[in-house]
N, CA, C and O of each residue as an XYZ file, in Angstrom:
956
protein
N      45.697     99.738    -37.616
C      46.143     99.081    -36.383
C      47.567     99.478    -36.005
O      48.017     99.203    -34.893
N      48.287    100.138    -36.947
C      49.683    100.457    -36.672
C      49.827    101.418    -35.493
O      50.829    101.378    -34.778
N      48.835    102.277    -35.290
C      48.970    103.239    -34.200
C      48.971    102.567    -32.834
O      49.535    103.094    -31.874
N      48.327    101.384    -32.751
C      48.301    100.674    -31.476
C      49.618     99.955    -31.198
O      49.830     99.447    -30.097
N      50.511     99.910    -32.204
C      51.822     99.299    -31.995
C      52.751    100.221    -31.226
O      53.827     99.803    -30.798
N      52.348    101.467    -31.046
C      53.117    102.382    -30.226
C      52.918    102.022    -28.756
O      51.779    101.980    -28.293
N      54.002    101.760    -28.003
C      53.847    101.342    -26.601
C      53.039    102.319    -25.762
O      52.211    101.903    -24.951
N      53.271    103.618    -25.949
C      52.534    104.606    -25.160
C      51.046    104.567    -25.470
O      50.214    104.668    -24.569
N      50.710    104.418    -26.763
C      49.307    104.336    -27.149
C      48.663    103.072    -26.595
O      47.510    103.086    -26.163
N      49.425    101.975    -26.613
C      48.909    100.722    -26.071
C      48.595    100.855    -24.582
O      47.563    100.376    -24.112
N      49.491    101.507    -23.847
C      49.280    101.659    -22.410
C      48.124    102.604    -22.105
O      47.459    102.451    -21.080
N      47.877    103.566    -22.965
C      46.723    104.446    -22.755
C      45.423    103.661    -22.793
O      44.449    104.022    -22.132
N      45.413    102.595    -23.564
C      44.231    101.731    -23.627
C      44.241    100.707    -22.500
O      43.201    100.411    -21.911
N      45.432    100.163    -22.200
C      45.525     99.068    -21.234
C      45.391     99.539    -19.795
O      44.806     98.833    -18.974
N      45.919    100.715    -19.467
C      45.900    101.177    -18.081
C      44.500    101.296    -17.493
O      44.295    100.866    -16.358
N      43.508    101.868    -18.218
C      42.155    101.914    -17.649
C      41.540    100.534    -17.443
O      40.655    100.366    -16.603
N      42.008     99.537    -18.212
C      41.476     98.182    -18.061
C      42.091     97.435    -16.889
O      41.555     96.423    -16.437
N      43.227     97.940    -16.395
C      43.981     97.211    -15.375
C      43.165     96.922    -14.113
O      43.197     95.787    -13.636
N      42.432     97.895    -13.545
C      41.640     97.572    -12.337
C      40.576     96.512    -12.594
O      40.320     95.669    -11.733
N      39.957     96.547    -13.770
C      38.926     95.558    -14.089
C      39.540     94.172    -14.270
O      38.992     93.177    -13.795
N      40.663     94.113    -14.948
C      41.347     92.832    -15.123
C      41.815     92.272    -13.782
O      41.747     91.066    -13.548
N      42.288     93.153    -12.908
C      42.737     92.708    -11.579
C      41.571     92.152    -10.774
O      41.694     91.105    -10.138
N      40.447     92.846    -10.802
C      39.271     92.375    -10.075
C      38.776     91.049    -10.615
O      38.408     90.159     -9.848
N      38.766     90.911    -11.952
C      38.329     89.651    -12.555
C      39.287     88.522    -12.212
O      38.866     87.380    -12.027
N      40.573     88.836    -12.127
C      41.561     87.826    -11.739
C      41.275     87.287    -10.342
O      41.214     86.075    -10.132
N      41.101     88.200     -9.392
C      40.844     87.793     -8.007
C      39.540     87.013     -7.897
O      39.472     86.005     -7.194
N      38.510     87.478     -8.590
C      37.206     86.814     -8.530
C      37.270     85.405     -9.104
O      36.814     84.452     -8.471
N      37.832     85.271    -10.297
C      37.842     83.970    -10.964
C      38.713     82.963    -10.221
O      38.316     81.812    -10.038
N      39.902     83.393     -9.791
C      40.773     82.457     -9.080
C      40.163     82.077     -7.734
O      40.244     80.920     -7.323
N      39.547     83.052     -7.039
C      38.893     82.744     -5.767
C      37.744     81.770     -5.939
O      37.647     80.783     -5.210
N      36.869     82.043     -6.908
C      35.722     81.150     -7.147
C      36.199     79.792     -7.648
O      35.693     78.754     -7.222
N      37.185     79.803     -8.562
C      37.675     78.546     -9.100
C      38.304     77.658     -8.039
O      38.087     76.447     -8.032
N      39.085     78.254     -7.141
C      39.690     77.470     -6.060
C      38.637     76.915     -5.111
O      38.723     75.770     -4.668
N      37.642     77.744     -4.806
C      36.584     77.268     -3.906
C      35.832     76.089     -4.525
O      35.608     75.072     -3.869
N      35.445     76.236     -5.792
C      34.708     75.155     -6.451
C      35.577     73.905     -6.592
O      35.110     72.786     -6.380
N      36.861     74.112     -6.959
C      37.722     72.966     -7.182
C      38.099     72.229     -5.917
O      38.213     71.003     -5.916
N      38.296     72.977     -4.826
C      38.771     72.356     -3.593
C      37.650     71.875     -2.679
O      37.829     70.919     -1.924
N      36.493     72.535     -2.743
C      35.453     72.244     -1.755
C      34.122     71.773     -2.352
O      33.334     71.140     -1.650
N      33.859     72.060     -3.606
C      32.567     71.721     -4.193
C      32.675     70.538     -5.152
O      31.859     69.619     -5.088
N      33.657     70.548     -6.030
C      33.815     69.472     -7.002
C      34.052     68.145     -6.287
O      34.748     68.108     -5.272
N      33.491     67.069     -6.797
C      33.642     65.766     -6.128
C      35.027     65.179     -6.381
O      35.673     65.533     -7.367
N      35.492     64.289     -5.509
C      36.743     63.565     -5.792
C      36.546     62.614     -6.958
O      35.425     62.201     -7.254
N      37.629     62.275     -7.608
C      37.560     61.350     -8.735
C      37.371     59.921     -8.224
O      37.862     59.568     -7.151
N      36.664     59.114     -8.990
C      36.369     57.759     -8.523
C      37.617     56.879     -8.516
O      37.657     55.869     -7.813
N      38.639     57.254     -9.296
C      39.884     56.496     -9.300
C      41.001     57.214     -8.537
O      41.733     56.591     -7.769
N      41.126     58.521     -8.752
C      42.236     59.273     -8.189
C      41.947     59.854     -6.815
O      42.865     60.303     -6.129
N      40.700     59.853     -6.410
C      40.352     60.375     -5.103
C      40.588     61.869     -4.999
O      40.357     62.608     -5.957
N      41.047     62.316     -3.837
C      41.236     63.741     -3.589
C      42.430     64.326     -4.351
O      42.514     65.540     -4.534
N      43.354     63.463     -4.794
C      44.529     63.978     -5.509
C      44.146     64.641     -6.824
O      44.946     65.389     -7.386
N      42.960     64.388     -7.320
C      42.534     64.996     -8.578
C      42.430     66.511     -8.464
O      42.413     67.206     -9.480
N      42.360     67.037     -7.231
C      42.207     68.479     -7.063
C      43.459     69.248     -7.503
O      43.395     70.456     -7.733
N      44.595     68.554     -7.619
C      45.787     69.188     -8.192
C      45.503     69.652     -9.613
O      46.125     70.592    -10.108
N      44.562     68.986    -10.260
C      44.216     69.305    -11.638
C      43.817     70.764    -11.817
O      44.080     71.349    -12.868
N      43.185     71.363    -10.805
C      42.659     72.718    -10.962
C      43.756     73.779    -10.963
O      43.502     74.939    -11.287
N      44.963     73.384    -10.604
C      46.128     74.254    -10.769
C      46.965     73.793    -11.953
O      47.438     74.601    -12.753
N      47.138     72.482    -12.050
C      48.038     71.919    -13.063
C      47.548     72.185    -14.484
O      48.318     72.664    -15.317
N      46.315     71.890    -14.768
C      45.812     72.007    -16.146
C      45.770     73.460    -16.622
O      46.257     73.743    -17.717
N      45.202     74.407    -15.837
C      45.260     75.799    -16.295
C      46.687     76.321    -16.463
O      46.952     77.117    -17.364
N      47.606     75.877    -15.602
C      49.001     76.296    -15.749
C      49.592     75.774    -17.056
O      50.333     76.482    -17.739
N      49.260     74.530    -17.398
C      49.746     73.958    -18.653
C      49.188     74.722    -19.849
O      49.914     75.025    -20.796
N      47.891     75.030    -19.800
C      47.294     75.822    -20.882
C      47.983     77.172    -21.005
O      48.298     77.611    -22.111
N      48.216     77.829    -19.884
C      48.812     79.159    -19.915
C      50.274     79.115    -20.367
O      50.746     80.040    -21.028
N      50.984     78.057    -20.020
C      52.377     77.926    -20.474
C      52.430     77.951    -21.998
O      53.308     78.585    -22.581
N      51.494     77.264    -22.638
C      51.442     77.240    -24.096
C      50.884     78.542    -24.656
O      51.376     79.046    -25.665
N      49.865     79.085    -24.010
C      49.238     80.315    -24.496
C      50.221     81.483    -24.470
O      50.306     82.248    -25.431
N      50.961     81.619    -23.374
C      51.900     82.728    -23.258
C      53.007     82.594    -24.301
O      53.390     83.580    -24.930
N      53.524     81.376    -24.487
C      54.579     81.215    -25.485
C      54.047     81.508    -26.883
O      54.728     82.149    -27.683
N      52.842     81.046    -27.182
C      52.247     81.347    -28.475
C      52.077     82.844    -28.676
O      52.324     83.358    -29.766
N      51.652     83.551    -27.619
C      51.510     85.010    -27.694
C      52.865     85.673    -27.931
O      52.971     86.624    -28.705
N      53.894     85.166    -27.263
C      55.235     85.718    -27.461
C      55.723     85.491    -28.890
O      56.350     86.369    -29.482
N      55.434     84.315    -29.441
C      55.855     84.022    -30.809
C      55.167     84.958    -31.799
O      55.804     85.445    -32.733
N      53.872     85.213    -31.603
C      53.146     86.150    -32.470
C      53.721     87.553    -32.329
O      53.932     88.249    -33.322
N      53.974     87.967    -31.079
C      54.551     89.291    -30.846
C      55.933     89.410    -31.480
O      56.257     90.433    -32.083
N      56.745     88.364    -31.344
C      58.072     88.380    -31.939
C      58.023     88.434    -33.454
O      58.801     89.155    -34.078
N      57.101     87.665    -34.057
C      56.958     87.691    -35.511
C      56.502     89.064    -35.985
O      56.981     89.562    -37.004
N      55.577     89.678    -35.250
C      55.117     91.020    -35.603
C      56.254     92.025    -35.544
O      56.368     92.897    -36.405
N      57.089     91.900    -34.532
C      58.215     92.821    -34.390
C      59.242     92.619    -35.498
O      59.823     93.586    -35.989
N      59.469     91.370    -35.894
C      60.436     91.109    -36.947
C      59.953     91.590    -38.307
O      60.734     92.129    -39.090
N      58.669     91.397    -38.592
C      58.132     91.732    -39.915
C      57.892     93.228    -40.052
O      58.324     93.846    -41.025
N      57.192     93.814    -39.059
C      56.810     95.222    -39.159
C      57.688     96.155    -38.320
O      57.507     97.372    -38.332
N      58.655     95.554    -37.581
C      59.607     96.330    -36.783
C      58.911     97.248    -35.770
O      59.339     98.377    -35.532
N      57.820     96.728    -35.180
C      57.134     97.468    -34.133
C      57.793     97.161    -32.796
O      57.891     95.990    -32.429
N      58.246     98.158    -32.059
C      58.915     97.887    -30.776
C      57.989     97.246    -29.752
O      58.462     96.559    -28.847
N      56.681     97.454    -29.873
C      55.756     96.881    -28.899
C      55.823     95.358    -28.890
O      55.681     94.736    -27.837
N      56.039     94.754    -30.059
C      56.118     93.296    -30.120
C      57.250     92.761    -29.274
O      57.064     91.822    -28.500
N      58.434     93.359    -29.419
C      59.569     92.925    -28.613
C      59.305     93.152    -27.125
O      59.663     92.315    -26.297
N      58.681     94.278    -26.785
C      58.448     94.598    -25.380
C      57.437     93.641    -24.751
O      57.599     93.226    -23.604
N      56.390     93.292    -25.508
C      55.404     92.343    -24.987
C      56.046     90.977    -24.771
O      55.811     90.338    -23.746
N      56.848     90.529    -25.722
C      57.509     89.234    -25.581
C      58.432     89.221    -24.369
O      58.442     88.264    -23.595
N      59.208     90.292    -24.211
C      60.137     90.355    -23.077
C      59.388     90.416    -21.756
O      59.808     89.793    -20.780
N      58.290     91.155    -21.708
C      57.506     91.256    -20.470
C      56.802     89.944    -20.139
O      56.566     89.643    -18.969
N      56.466     89.163    -21.168
C      55.695     87.932    -20.954
C      56.563     86.750    -20.558
O      56.078     85.818    -19.915
N      57.838     86.771    -20.929
C      58.679     85.589    -20.752
C      58.744     85.074    -19.310
O      58.540     83.878    -19.101
N      59.019     85.919    -18.303
C      59.058     85.387    -16.932
C      57.705     84.848    -16.463
O      57.653     83.909    -15.669
N      56.623     85.432    -16.947
C      55.291     84.949    -16.562
C      55.066     83.555    -17.124
O      54.625     82.650    -16.415
N      55.374     83.390    -18.411
C      55.222     82.072    -19.023
C      56.119     81.034    -18.392
O      55.708     79.889    -18.203
N      57.358     81.425    -18.056
C      58.260     80.493    -17.386
C      57.704     80.079    -16.025
O      57.834     78.923    -15.622
N      57.084     81.028    -15.321
C      56.470     80.713    -14.033
C      55.329     79.723    -14.171
O      55.237     78.767    -13.400
N      54.452     79.945    -15.156
C      53.354     79.001    -15.394
C      53.894     77.611    -15.742
O      53.362     76.602    -15.279
N      54.946     77.562    -16.553
C      55.517     76.271    -16.942
C      56.111     75.555    -15.739
O      55.953     74.342    -15.599
N      56.793     76.294    -14.870
C      57.353     75.699    -13.665
C      56.246     75.155    -12.761
O      56.368     74.055    -12.222
N      55.166     75.924    -12.595
C      54.038     75.439    -11.790
C      53.455     74.171    -12.398
O      53.117     73.228    -11.683
N      53.340     74.155    -13.726
C      52.832     72.968    -14.411
C      53.713     71.753    -14.135
O      53.198     70.674    -13.838
N      55.031     71.912    -14.228
C      55.943     70.797    -14.001
C      55.905     70.317    -12.549
O      55.906     69.114    -12.290
N      55.873     71.265    -11.600
C      55.878     70.898    -10.186
C      54.582     70.198     -9.785
O      54.614     69.163     -9.120
N      53.434     70.766    -10.190
C      52.156     70.135     -9.842
C      51.987     68.810    -10.561
O      51.385     67.878    -10.027
N      52.526     68.725    -11.787
C      52.473     67.443    -12.481
C      53.279     66.379    -11.773
O      52.883     65.215    -11.724
N      54.429     66.787    -11.215
C      55.248     65.852    -10.454
C      54.525     65.401     -9.187
O      54.544     64.221     -8.840
N      53.884     66.360     -8.494
C      53.126     66.012     -7.290
C      51.957     65.095     -7.612
O      51.619     64.217     -6.817
N      51.352     65.287     -8.746
C      50.221     64.465     -9.171
C      50.693     63.089     -9.652
O      50.018     62.079     -9.454
N      51.868     63.076    -10.288
C      52.356     61.828    -10.844
C      52.804     60.823     -9.798
O      52.695     59.616    -10.009
N      53.313     61.317     -8.662
C      53.825     60.400     -7.639
C      52.761     59.422     -7.145
O      53.018     58.218     -7.147
N      51.565     59.884     -6.716
C      50.573     58.904     -6.258
C      49.917     58.130     -7.408
O      49.440     57.014     -7.198
N      49.885     58.705     -8.624
C      49.215     58.046     -9.734
C      50.119     57.050    -10.456
O      49.687     55.949    -10.797
N      51.373     57.436    -10.688
C      52.299     56.606    -11.447
C      53.344     55.939    -10.576
O      54.052     55.043    -11.037
N      53.454     56.359     -9.323
C      54.459     55.803     -8.437
C      55.831     56.410     -8.604
O      56.807     55.890     -8.063
N      55.925     57.511     -9.348
C      57.215     58.175     -9.554
C      56.981     59.664     -9.760
O      55.916     60.084    -10.213
N      57.999     60.457     -9.419
C      57.882     61.899     -9.573
C      58.004     62.331    -11.033
O      57.474     63.373    -11.420
N      58.696     61.540    -11.834
C      58.984     61.974    -13.204
C      59.159     60.768    -14.118
O      59.735     59.754    -13.726
N      58.658     60.894    -15.327
C      58.930     59.915    -16.378
C      59.272     60.691    -17.650
O      58.754     61.783    -17.882
N      60.145     60.116    -18.463
C      60.567     60.801    -19.684
C      59.628     60.442    -20.831
O      60.061     59.938    -21.867
N      58.346     60.706    -20.634
C      57.421     60.479    -21.738
C      57.320     61.745    -22.588
O      57.879     62.782    -22.232
N      56.612     61.657    -23.704
C      56.619     62.736    -24.693
C      56.043     64.032    -24.143
O      56.594     65.105    -24.388
N      54.934     63.946    -23.397
C      54.278     65.161    -22.912
C      55.163     65.874    -21.885
O      55.376     67.082    -21.987
N      55.668     65.147    -20.915
C      56.485     65.775    -19.873
C      57.780     66.328    -20.443
O      58.213     67.421    -20.078
N      58.398     65.567    -21.341
C      59.663     66.029    -21.916
C      59.471     67.275    -22.766
O      60.291     68.191    -22.704
N      58.407     67.330    -23.557
C      58.167     68.497    -24.406
C      57.820     69.732    -23.581
O      58.165     70.846    -23.975
N      57.146     69.558    -22.443
C      56.876     70.701    -21.562
C      58.173     71.174    -20.909
O      58.378     72.376    -20.738
N      59.046     70.237    -20.543
C      60.352     70.620    -19.994
C      61.156     71.407    -21.035
O      61.826     72.382    -20.695
N      61.090     70.986    -22.291
C      61.756     71.731    -23.365
C      61.167     73.131    -23.472
O      61.899     74.094    -23.701
N      59.843     73.254    -23.307
C      59.210     74.573    -23.331
C      59.776     75.465    -22.227
O      60.023     76.649    -22.457
N      59.981     74.912    -21.042
C      60.570     75.692    -19.953
C      61.969     76.169    -20.321
O      62.327     77.315    -20.049
N      62.763     75.293    -20.939
C      64.109     75.683    -21.355
C      64.061     76.745    -22.455
O      64.944     77.599    -22.525
N      63.041     76.700    -23.312
C      62.889     77.734    -24.334
C      62.633     79.094    -23.694
O      63.175     80.109    -24.133
N      61.803     79.105    -22.654
C      61.579     80.360    -21.915
C      62.893     80.874    -21.322
O      63.229     82.049    -21.471
N      63.623     79.998    -20.658
C      64.886     80.402    -20.041
C      65.875     80.857    -21.111
O      66.595     81.837    -20.918
N      65.910     80.148    -22.235
C      66.804     80.539    -23.318
C      66.458     81.896    -23.881
O      67.348     82.687    -24.193
N      65.159     82.178    -24.017
C      64.753     83.490    -24.515
C      65.180     84.595    -23.546
O      65.727     85.616    -23.961
N      64.927     84.383    -22.255
C      65.276     85.395    -21.251
C      66.781     85.655    -21.263
O      67.219     86.802    -21.166
N      67.565     84.592    -21.383
C      69.021     84.758    -21.403
C      69.474     85.446    -22.684
O      70.347     86.313    -22.650
N      68.876     85.059    -23.827
C      69.326     85.570    -25.113
C      68.974     87.040    -25.304
O      69.762     87.801    -25.865
N      67.793     87.442    -24.839
C      67.365     88.818    -25.064
C      68.221     89.797    -24.273
O      68.275     90.982    -24.602
N      68.892     89.307    -23.229
C      69.759     90.157    -22.412
C      71.248     89.889    -22.646
O      72.092     90.381    -21.898
N      71.570     89.108    -23.686
C      72.949     88.663    -23.876
C      73.790     89.621    -24.718
O      75.003     89.439    -24.818
N      73.173     90.634    -25.324
C      73.904     91.519    -26.220
C      73.914     92.939    -25.659
O      72.947     93.389    -25.044
N      75.010     93.623    -25.880
C      75.071     95.043    -25.516
C      74.095     95.856    -26.359
O      73.501     96.823    -25.883
N      73.937     95.451    -27.615
C      72.962     96.084    -28.493
C      71.611     95.419    -28.257
O      71.390     94.290    -28.695
N      70.707     96.113    -27.567
C      69.416     95.520    -27.201
C      68.599     95.120    -28.420
O      67.895     94.111    -28.389
N      68.686     95.907    -29.505
C      67.921     95.586    -30.713
C      68.374     94.255    -31.303
O      67.550     93.460    -31.755
N      69.665     94.017    -31.299
C      70.181     92.739    -31.807
C      69.720     91.575    -30.941
O      69.335     90.525    -31.454
N      69.761     91.766    -29.629
C      69.289     90.719    -28.727
C      67.818     90.417    -28.920
O      67.414     89.255    -28.876
N      67.011     91.445    -29.132
C      65.580     91.246    -29.338
C      65.312     90.486    -30.632
O      64.467     89.592    -30.664
N      66.024     90.834    -31.689
C      65.819     90.139    -32.964
C      66.223     88.673    -32.863
O      65.506     87.787    -33.328
N      67.375     88.429    -32.253
C      67.851     87.050    -32.121
C      66.902     86.221    -31.257
O      66.604     85.070    -31.575
N      66.433     86.817    -30.162
C      65.508     86.106    -29.276
C      64.173     85.845    -29.967
O      63.537     84.822    -29.716
N      63.741     86.761    -30.835
C      62.484     86.566    -31.559
C      62.588     85.396    -32.535
O      61.622     84.659    -32.731
N      63.760     85.227    -33.145
C      63.967     84.076    -34.019
C      63.852     82.780    -33.218
O      63.259     81.806    -33.682
N      64.431     82.775    -31.998
C      64.301     81.603    -31.129
C      62.842     81.313    -30.823
O      62.434     80.151    -30.798
N      62.046     82.357    -30.588
C      60.617     82.166    -30.319
C      59.930     81.454    -31.475
O      59.145     80.529    -31.268
N      60.231     81.891    -32.696
C      59.572     81.306    -33.866
C      59.996     79.857    -34.067
O      59.171     79.007    -34.400
N      61.283     79.573    -33.866
C      61.750     78.194    -33.990
C      61.129     77.315    -32.901
O      60.698     76.193    -33.164
N      61.090     77.848    -31.668
C      60.554     77.076    -30.549
C      59.066     76.846    -30.624
O      58.549     75.945    -29.964
N      58.350     77.654    -31.427
C      56.900     77.475    -31.557
C      56.539     76.114    -32.131
O      55.410     75.653    -31.963
N      57.485     75.463    -32.809
C      57.250     74.117    -33.327
C      56.927     73.158    -32.183
O      56.245     72.154    -32.388
N      57.409     73.462    -30.992
C      57.193     72.582    -29.837
C      55.747     72.596    -29.351
O      55.314     71.644    -28.702
N      54.994     73.648    -29.646
C      53.623     73.758    -29.130
C      52.706     72.645    -29.662
O      52.039     71.992    -28.859
N      52.644     72.403    -30.978
C      51.811     71.271    -31.412
C      52.333     69.925    -30.936
O      51.559     68.980    -30.779
N      53.646     69.828    -30.703
C      54.175     68.571    -30.160
C      53.630     68.338    -28.763
O      53.242     67.221    -28.420
N      53.602     69.401    -27.951
C      53.029     69.270    -26.604
C      51.567     68.860    -26.686
O      51.125     67.950    -25.984
N      50.825     69.536    -27.547
C      49.383     69.298    -27.637
C      49.061     67.877    -28.085
O      48.195     67.225    -27.502
N      49.756     67.389    -29.120
C      49.384     66.108    -29.730
C      50.306     64.960    -29.348
O      50.203     63.870    -29.911
N      51.203     65.192    -28.399
C      52.154     64.140    -28.031
C      51.459     62.888    -27.511
O      51.908     61.773    -27.774
N      50.364     63.068    -26.773
C      49.668     61.898    -26.224
C      48.934     61.117    -27.306
O      48.578     59.956    -27.103
N      48.707     61.752    -28.458
C      48.055     61.062    -29.573
C      49.077     60.420    -30.511
O      48.800     59.388    -31.123
N      50.261     61.032    -30.622
C      51.275     60.520    -31.546
C      52.110     59.411    -30.956
O      52.592     58.548    -31.690
N      52.301     59.411    -29.616
C      53.148     58.410    -28.981
C      52.410     57.771    -27.804
O      51.450     58.331    -27.275
N      52.872     56.604    -27.412
C      52.350     55.953    -26.213
C      52.984     56.599    -24.986
O      54.200     56.536    -24.805
N      52.161     57.221    -24.144
C      52.670     57.909    -22.960
C      51.824     57.533    -21.753
O      50.712     57.019    -21.876
N      52.392     57.810    -20.577
C      51.618     57.620    -19.349
C      50.594     58.734    -19.150
O      49.610     58.564    -18.431
N      50.837     59.875    -19.794
C      49.968     61.032    -19.605
C      48.607     60.757    -20.230
O      48.515     60.211    -21.329
N      47.548     61.143    -19.516
C      46.201     60.914    -20.032
C      45.939     61.788    -21.251
O      46.505     62.877    -21.349
N      45.091     61.340    -22.194
C      44.765     62.147    -23.370
C      43.908     63.344    -23.006
O      43.457     63.477    -21.868
N      43.687     64.212    -23.980
C      42.887     65.414    -23.758
C      41.478     65.030    -23.326
O      40.875     64.104    -23.870
N      40.962     65.762    -22.334
C      39.610     65.488    -21.848
C      38.707     66.710    -21.898
O      37.519     66.614    -21.592
N      39.258     67.863    -22.282
C      38.468     69.096    -22.354
C      38.342     69.565    -23.793
O      37.231     69.685    -24.310
N      39.461     69.830    -24.443
C      39.455     70.292    -25.836
C      39.487     69.076    -26.743
O      40.551     68.544    -27.058
N      38.300     68.645    -27.157
C      38.143     67.460    -28.006
C      37.123     67.758    -29.086
O      36.223     68.576    -28.898
N      37.271     67.081    -30.228
C      36.331     67.293    -31.320
C      34.920     66.833    -30.954
O      33.934     67.403    -31.422
N      34.831     65.800    -30.116
C      33.515     65.277    -29.738
C      33.014     65.865    -28.421
O      32.074     65.337    -27.827
N      33.635     66.960    -27.955
C      33.188     67.614    -26.731
C      33.957     67.130    -25.521
O      34.623     66.097    -25.581
N      33.874     67.869    -24.414
C      34.611     67.510    -23.201
C      34.208     66.149    -22.659
O      33.030     65.792    -22.659
N      35.196     65.393    -22.198
C      34.934     64.088    -21.581
C      35.091     64.186    -20.077
O      35.609     63.267    -19.441
N      34.652     65.283    -19.511
C      34.775     65.520    -18.078
C      33.459     66.098    -17.581
O      32.830     66.906    -18.264
N      33.048     65.685    -16.395
C      31.760     66.113    -15.863
C      31.759     67.613    -15.587
O      32.790     68.204    -15.264
N      30.580     68.213    -15.722
C      30.452     69.660    -15.548
C      30.917     70.127    -14.175
O      31.427     71.239    -14.042
N      30.747     69.292    -13.151
C      31.157     69.678    -11.803
C      32.664     69.871    -11.703
O      33.139     70.607    -10.838
N      33.415     69.219    -12.576
C      34.864     69.403    -12.635
C      35.266     70.367    -13.746
O      36.284     71.052    -13.645
N      34.469     70.415    -14.794
C      34.810     71.266    -15.933
C      34.719     72.741    -15.583
O      35.598     73.518    -15.957
N      33.665     73.145    -14.868
C      33.485     74.568    -14.572
C      34.607     75.155    -13.723
O      35.093     76.240    -14.040
N      35.041     74.481    -12.655
C      36.199     75.037    -11.930
C      37.439     75.166    -12.799
O      38.197     76.126    -12.664
N      37.650     74.200    -13.695
C      38.793     74.275    -14.600
C      38.709     75.509    -15.497
O      39.684     76.245    -15.654
N      37.535     75.722    -16.080
C      37.362     76.849    -16.991
C      37.479     78.180    -16.259
O      38.083     79.123    -16.769
N      36.901     78.256    -15.063
C      36.968     79.502    -14.289
C      38.408     79.798    -13.875
O      38.848     80.946    -13.941
N      39.146     78.768    -13.448
C      40.555     78.962    -13.105
C      41.363     79.380    -14.330
O      42.288     80.184    -14.217
N      41.022     78.847    -15.483
C      41.730     79.216    -16.704
C      41.503     80.680    -17.050
O      42.433     81.375    -17.460
N      40.280     81.145    -16.887
C      40.003     82.567    -17.116
C      40.782     83.417    -16.122
O      41.359     84.439    -16.493
N      40.799     82.994    -14.850
C      41.535     83.734    -13.831
C      43.026     83.796    -14.130
O      43.645     84.849    -13.975
N      43.610     82.679    -14.558
C      45.034     82.655    -14.892
C      45.319     83.531    -16.111
O      46.349     84.203    -16.176
N      44.396     83.518    -17.079
C      44.578     84.354    -18.263
C      44.543     85.825    -17.897
O      45.370     86.603    -18.374
N      43.595     86.218    -17.055
C      43.521     87.604    -16.618
C      44.766     87.991    -15.808
O      45.272     89.107    -15.923
N      45.246     87.055    -14.993
C      46.469     87.305    -14.223
C      47.636     87.587    -15.163
O      48.440     88.486    -14.913
N      47.724     86.821    -16.239
C      48.791     87.053    -17.216
C      48.714     88.459    -17.795
O      49.731     89.148    -17.887
N      47.524     88.888    -18.184
C      47.387     90.217    -18.779
C      47.721     91.315    -17.764
O      48.343     92.318    -18.112
N      47.307     91.120    -16.514
C      47.598     92.125    -15.483
C      49.105     92.267    -15.287
O      49.637     93.376    -15.316
N      49.789     91.147    -15.088
C      51.226     91.196    -14.824
C      51.984     91.656    -16.064
O      52.975     92.377    -15.956
N      51.521     91.241    -17.241
C      52.180     91.668    -18.469
C      52.093     93.178    -18.639
O      53.080     93.812    -19.015
N      50.934     93.763    -18.370
C      50.779     95.219    -18.482
C      51.679     95.922    -17.471
O      52.327     96.915    -17.801
N      51.722     95.409    -16.239
C      52.578     96.018    -15.223
C      54.047     95.934    -15.617
O      54.790     96.901    -15.454
N      54.468     94.789    -16.134
C      55.856     94.632    -16.565
C      56.141     95.502    -17.784
O      57.239     96.041    -17.925
N      55.155     95.638    -18.660
C      55.334     96.476    -19.840
C      55.507     97.939    -19.446
O      56.312     98.654    -20.043
N      54.757     98.381    -18.448
C      54.933     99.751    -17.955
C      56.337     99.944    -17.393
O      56.977    100.966    -17.640
N      56.808     98.959    -16.639
C      58.158     99.052    -16.103
C      59.211     99.037    -17.199
O      60.196     99.771    -17.125
N      59.009     98.204    -18.218
C      59.956     98.137    -19.329
C      59.981     99.449    -20.104
O      61.045     99.910    -20.518
N      58.814    100.047    -20.297
C      58.753    101.319    -21.010
C      59.439    102.426    -20.207
O      60.149    103.258    -20.773
N      59.227    102.436    -18.890
C      59.883    103.431    -18.043
C      61.398    103.244    -18.063
O      62.141    104.224    -18.113
N      61.862    101.993    -18.024
C      63.299    101.733    -18.069
C      63.892    102.171    -19.401
O      65.014    102.676    -19.444
N      63.146    101.982    -20.489
C      63.627    102.414    -21.804
C      63.757    103.924    -21.865
O      64.734    104.443    -22.405
N      62.775    104.638    -21.314
C      62.835    106.103    -21.310
C      64.020    106.596    -20.487
O      64.713    107.529    -20.894
N      64.257    105.973    -19.327
C      65.401    106.364    -18.492
C      66.711    106.091    -19.218
O      67.632    106.906    -19.175
N      66.794    104.944    -19.884
C      68.010    104.592    -20.614
C      68.254    105.579    -21.755
O      69.392    105.988    -21.987
N      67.206    105.960    -22.459
C      67.355    106.926    -23.550
C      67.769    108.298    -23.040
O      68.559    108.993    -23.678
N      67.227    108.689    -21.872
C      67.624    109.971    -21.289
C      69.106    109.968    -20.914
O      69.810    110.953    -21.140
N      69.575    108.864    -20.344
C      70.978    108.766    -19.962
C      71.883    108.816    -21.192
O      72.929    109.465    -21.183
N      71.458    108.113    -22.260
C      72.242    108.129    -23.491
C      72.270    109.530    -24.096
O      73.288    109.966    -24.633
N      71.128    110.233    -24.000
C      71.067    111.598    -24.495
C      71.980    112.527    -23.720
O      72.620    113.402    -24.303
N      72.045    112.344    -22.401
C      72.927    113.171    -21.589
C      74.388    112.875    -21.891
O      75.217    113.785    -21.895
N      74.713    111.602    -22.145
C      76.098    111.241    -22.473
C      76.496    111.844    -23.824
O      77.597    112.371    -23.983
N      75.576    111.754    -24.796
C      75.876    112.315    -26.120
C      76.024    113.829    -26.074
O      76.826    114.416    -26.800
N      75.214    114.460    -25.183
C      75.300    115.917    -25.070
C      76.617    116.345    -24.439
O      76.859    117.539    -24.266
């Protein structure tokens, strides 16, 4: 598997997949939005406001998924010193921060009619806000050093430390009394949500996941091109 840690080799595999991933992204998000906004029934308690769920929940899942992927990539780079790990983490950070911001904003819009307030400092909301700050901290830290390798290593350590927040986000509604509703999809006894609402959620989640891979590959190509240009400039200066 070490040969796939080479960025150029990785892109040789990823580039042919890019059109298919892009098409799947458009299809899944289009179908998911149609089902969620026009086909799925309103909730018997929340009414039409429940449709925010089809953006909010997949965004929350992706905020955690992207950070978890970055932590794995960072750990791989630290242990085996593969440059691809650092590059994937750096390319993924703005995407994950975007998903987290969407999660916070849609949660605020959903919370106002349900709870009567835009924000409460309960465990789930606070831990997701901390996740957003971890993304911002990583982006700032990875660019804070003149020596890029040092910045990447330091930022990867932050990723590993911040990964402790992921199970806190997941189980916060079980460990503490919060206003946030408990899990209704990923449960040991099966989903507690009707299929008419579950399918749009799952389809949107697939679409968001494919979107992440598409943008990550595009950003990775840009990062690799910038690295090559930087190395050429350094070579010309040394010459």
